[in-house]
KEKE-3310 file (N, C-alpha, C; in steps of 0.2 Angstrom, whole numbers, plus 5000, padded with zeros to 4 digits):
npx = (5082:5084:5073:5081:5093:5088:5082:5093:5098:5089:5090:5103:5098:5091:5097:5110:5101:5095:5108:5110:5102:5106:5115:5127:5131:5123:5120:5117:5108:5111:5105:5112:5119:5126:5144:5143:5145:5146:5139:5137:5134:5139:5137:5147:5151:5166:5177:5187:5175:5162:5154:5140:5144:5138:5129:5137:5150:5165:5174:5169:5163:5170:5171:5161:5150:5146:5134:5134:5121:5110:5112:5113:5122:5141:5156:5169:5178:5176:5184:5193:5199:5200:5207:5203:5208:5209:5201:5202:5200:5196:5190:5180:5171:5163:5154:5155:5158:5174:5175:5181:5187:5198:5196:5187:5179:5181:5177:5183:5180:5182:5175:5178:5166:5159:5147:5137:5123:5108:5095:5103:5114:5127:5144:5147:5148:5152:5158:5156:5157:5161:5155:5161:5156:5164:5162:5161:5152:5136:5126)
npy = (5157:5147:5152:5158:5157:5146:5156:5162:5149:5145:5157:5158:5148:5153:5161:5154:5147:5158:5161:5149:5154:5160:5166:5161:5159:5169:5170:5176:5170:5168:5170:5159:5157:5152:5155:5169:5184:5185:5189:5187:5191:5189:5183:5182:5177:5182:5168:5170:5175:5175:5159:5145:5132:5115:5101:5085:5092:5094:5108:5122:5128:5134:5145:5145:5138:5136:5130:5121:5114:5113:5118:5107:5095:5093:5093:5097:5102:5117:5133:5142:5157:5169:5173:5176:5191:5193:5183:5165:5151:5136:5124:5112:5101:5093:5102:5112:5126:5131:5148:5156:5166:5181:5188:5206:5214:5219:5209:5198:5184:5176:5166:5152:5143:5125:5115:5105:5105:5102:5096:5099:5092:5100:5110:5118:5136:5149:5162:5167:5181:5180:5196:5196:5201:5202:5202:5202:5196:5189:5187)
npz = (6029:6022:6010:6005:5999:5990:5982:5976:5970:5961:5955:5950:5940:5929:5924:5920:5912:5903:5893:5888:5880:5871:5854:5843:5831:5814:5799:5782:5766:5749:5735:5723:5706:5689:5687:5695:5705:5720:5740:5755:5771:5787:5805:5820:5833:5842:5849:5862:5865:5882:5883:5881:5889:5884:5891:5891:5882:5879:5883:5880:5862:5846:5838:5820:5808:5789:5778:5763:5758:5751:5737:5727:5721:5724:5717:5721:5735:5743:5736:5745:5740:5744:5758:5776:5787:5798:5805:5803:5792:5787:5776:5781:5775:5757:5757:5770:5776:5788:5801:5817:5826:5836:5839:5839:5826:5808:5793:5780:5768:5752:5744:5731:5723:5716:5710:5703:5691:5692:5681:5670:5672:5671:5675:5687:5695:5705:5715:5731:5743:5760:5772:5784:5801:5816:5831:5849:5860:5863:5850)
capx = (5088:5082:5071:5086:5095:5083:5083:5102:5096:5083:5091:5109:5099:5087:5106:5109:5094:5098:5114:5109:5098:5112:5115:5132:5131:5120:5126:5111:5108:5111:5103:5116:5121:5134:5146:5144:5150:5137:5140:5134:5135:5139:5140:5150:5157:5172:5185:5186:5168:5162:5151:5139:5146:5134:5132:5142:5156:5173:5173:5161:5160:5172:5169:5156:5152:5141:5134:5131:5116:5104:5114:5116:5129:5148:5162:5173:5173:5176:5192:5197:5202:5203:5211:5201:5210:5205:5203:5206:5197:5194:5186:5180:5169:5163:5147:5154:5167:5172:5175:5186:5194:5196:5195:5181:5181:5178:5181:5182:5181:5180:5177:5176:5161:5157:5141:5134:5115:5105:5093:5107:5122:5134:5145:5145:5153:5152:5161:5159:5163:5156:5157:5161:5156:5166:5160:5165:5146:5136:5118)
capy = (5161:5142:5155:5163:5151:5146:5160:5162:5145:5152:5166:5155:5142:5156:5164:5148:5148:5162:5161:5146:5153:5166:5164:5163:5162:5171:5171:5182:5170:5173:5165:5158:5155:5148:5162:5176:5184:5186:5193:5184:5197:5183:5187:5178:5178:5182:5165:5172:5179:5169:5152:5139:5123:5111:5094:5080:5093:5091:5114:5127:5128:5140:5148:5144:5135:5139:5124:5123:5110:5122:5121:5105:5091:5099:5089:5096:5105:5125:5135:5151:5163:5176:5169:5181:5196:5196:5178:5160:5148:5133:5121:5106:5094:5100:5107:5117:5130:5135:5152:5157:5176:5180:5193:5207:5215:5215:5206:5197:5178:5175:5158:5148:5134:5122:5111:5100:5108:5093:5096:5095:5088:5101:5109:5127:5138:5155:5168:5168:5183:5183:5201:5194:5204:5197:5202:5201:5197:5185:5186)
capz = (6027:6019:6005:6003:5996:5985:5977:5975:5966:5954:5949:5946:5936:5926:5920:5913:5906:5896:5892:5887:5871:5866:5850:5843:5822:5810:5792:5777:5760:5744:5729:5718:5699:5686:5684:5696:5714:5724:5743:5763:5776:5792:5811:5821:5839:5844:5851:5865:5873:5885:5877:5888:5885:5885:5892:5884:5878:5886:5880:5872:5853:5848:5827:5815:5804:5785:5774:5756:5756:5751:5728:5725:5722:5724:5713:5722:5741:5739:5738:5747:5736:5747:5767:5781:5786:5805:5809:5799:5788:5781:5774:5781:5768:5750:5759:5775:5779:5798:5803:5820:5827:5842:5837:5837:5818:5802:5791:5772:5768:5749:5742:5723:5727:5713:5710:5697:5692:5693:5677:5666:5674:5669:5683:5689:5700:5707:5722:5737:5749:5766:5777:5791:5811:5822:5840:5858:5863:5861:5847)
cpx = (5085:5079:5075:5092:5092:5080:5091:5102:5091:5087:5099:5105:5096:5093:5105:5108:5098:5105:5112:5107:5100:5112:5122:5136:5128:5121:5115:5112:5110:5108:5114:5116:5127:5136:5147:5146:5144:5143:5134:5135:5134:5144:5144:5155:5162:5175:5180:5180:5166:5156:5148:5140:5141:5135:5135:5147:5161:5175:5167:5164:5169:5172:5164:5157:5146:5140:5129:5124:5113:5107:5110:5124:5135:5149:5167:5170:5179:5182:5193:5201:5203:5201:5206:5208:5212:5208:5207:5200:5197:5189:5183:5178:5165:5158:5149:5162:5169:5175:5177:5190:5193:5198:5191:5183:5176:5180:5182:5181:5178:5180:5173:5171:5159:5153:5139:5125:5115:5102:5098:5113:5127:5133:5147:5150:5153:5155:5160:5159:5158:5157:5156:5161:5157:5163:5163:5158:5141:5128:5113)
cpy = (5152:5146:5158:5160:5147:5150:5159:5157:5144:5156:5165:5151:5146:5161:5158:5148:5150:5162:5155:5148:5159:5164:5164:5162:5164:5174:5173:5173:5172:5166:5164:5155:5153:5156:5169:5178:5186:5187:5188:5188:5188:5187:5181:5180:5178:5175:5163:5176:5170:5163:5147:5133:5117:5106:5089:5083:5093:5100:5117:5126:5132:5142:5143:5140:5136:5133:5125:5121:5109:5119:5116:5098:5094:5093:5090:5104:5114:5127:5142:5152:5171:5176:5178:5182:5197:5187:5172:5154:5141:5128:5113:5102:5099:5104:5115:5121:5132:5141:5151:5161:5172:5186:5202:5213:5215:5211:5200:5189:5177:5164:5153:5141:5131:5115:5114:5103:5105:5094:5096:5093:5093:5106:5115:5128:5143:5158:5165:5176:5186:5190:5195:5203:5201:5202:5201:5199:5195:5188:5188)
cpz = (6018:6011:6000:5999:5990:5981:5975:5969:5959:5949:5946:5937:5929:5921:5916:5907:5902:5894:5887:5876:5868:5859:5844:5832:5819:5805:5787:5774:5756:5735:5725:5712:5697:5684:5692:5705:5719:5735:5748:5765:5785:5800:5812:5828:5839:5846:5858:5871:5875:5883:5884:5884:5890:5889:5887:5881:5885:5885:5872:5864:5855:5838:5828:5810:5797:5781:5769:5754:5751:5740:5727:5725:5720:5722:5714:5729:5736:5739:5740:5745:5739:5757:5770:5784:5798:5812:5806:5800:5790:5777:5776:5777:5762:5750:5762:5775:5788:5796:5812:5820:5836:5844:5835:5830:5814:5798:5785:5769:5762:5744:5737:5728:5720:5713:5700:5697:5690:5687:5672:5666:5673:5675:5683:5693:5699:5713:5724:5741:5756:5768:5781:5795:5813:5828:5846:5862:5857:5853:5847)
residu = (MET:LYS:ALA:LYS:TRP:ILE:GLY:VAL:LEU:ALA:LEU:LEU:LEU:ALA:THR:ASP:ARG:ALA:TYR:SER:LEU:ASP:TYR:TYR:CYS:ASN:ALA:GLY:TYR:SER:ARG:ILE:HIS:ASN:GLY:GLY:GLU:TYR:GLN:VAL:ASP:TRP:LYS:VAL:VAL:SER:SER:GLY:ALA:ARG:ARG:VAL:GLN:MET:PRO:GLY:GLN:THR:LYS:PRO:THR:ARG:GLY:CYS:THR:TYR:SER:TRP:ARG:SER:LEU:GLY:ALA:PHE:HIS:ARG:PRO:PRO:GLU:ILE:VAL:GLN:ALA:PRO:ARG:LEU:GLY:ARG:ALA:ARG:VAL:VAL:SER:ASN:TYR:ARG:LEU:TYR:TYR:GLU:SER:GLY:HIS:ALA:GLY:GLN:ASP:THR:LEU:GLY:VAL:ARG:ILE:HIS:TRP:ILE:GLN:SER:SER:SER:GLY:GLU:LEU:GLN:SER:ALA:VAL:VAL:ARG:TYR:ASN:ILE:THR:VAL:THR:ASP:HIS:PRO:LEU)
# end
């Protein structure tokens, strides 16, 4: 009987460990240049899907963020030029976007980003269209 409980406990711990290795966001990248329009693929797990609650959290995370830190200094926050239909998006800071959806499917988000070219100091901007795939299960 004792061995049975040890086996059940080991199985539960292994299952919890497997859930913690799941991914909930995965985004591609694109080289951005002034004046262009670019496409980025972004895979997101729906906010209704089961997620692991990490120690110290009061509830599991929902949605995903996308960061533009490697591009350079942003002189103003990104502008959402095409709002998503399936979910909702918001600008979190000069460098980050947040997207969340409770339903699986395909979505699109259009964002204009503004940055300062590091060598010349010239103000630049481009439009990035995120092709978002929302799934009901971890990636």
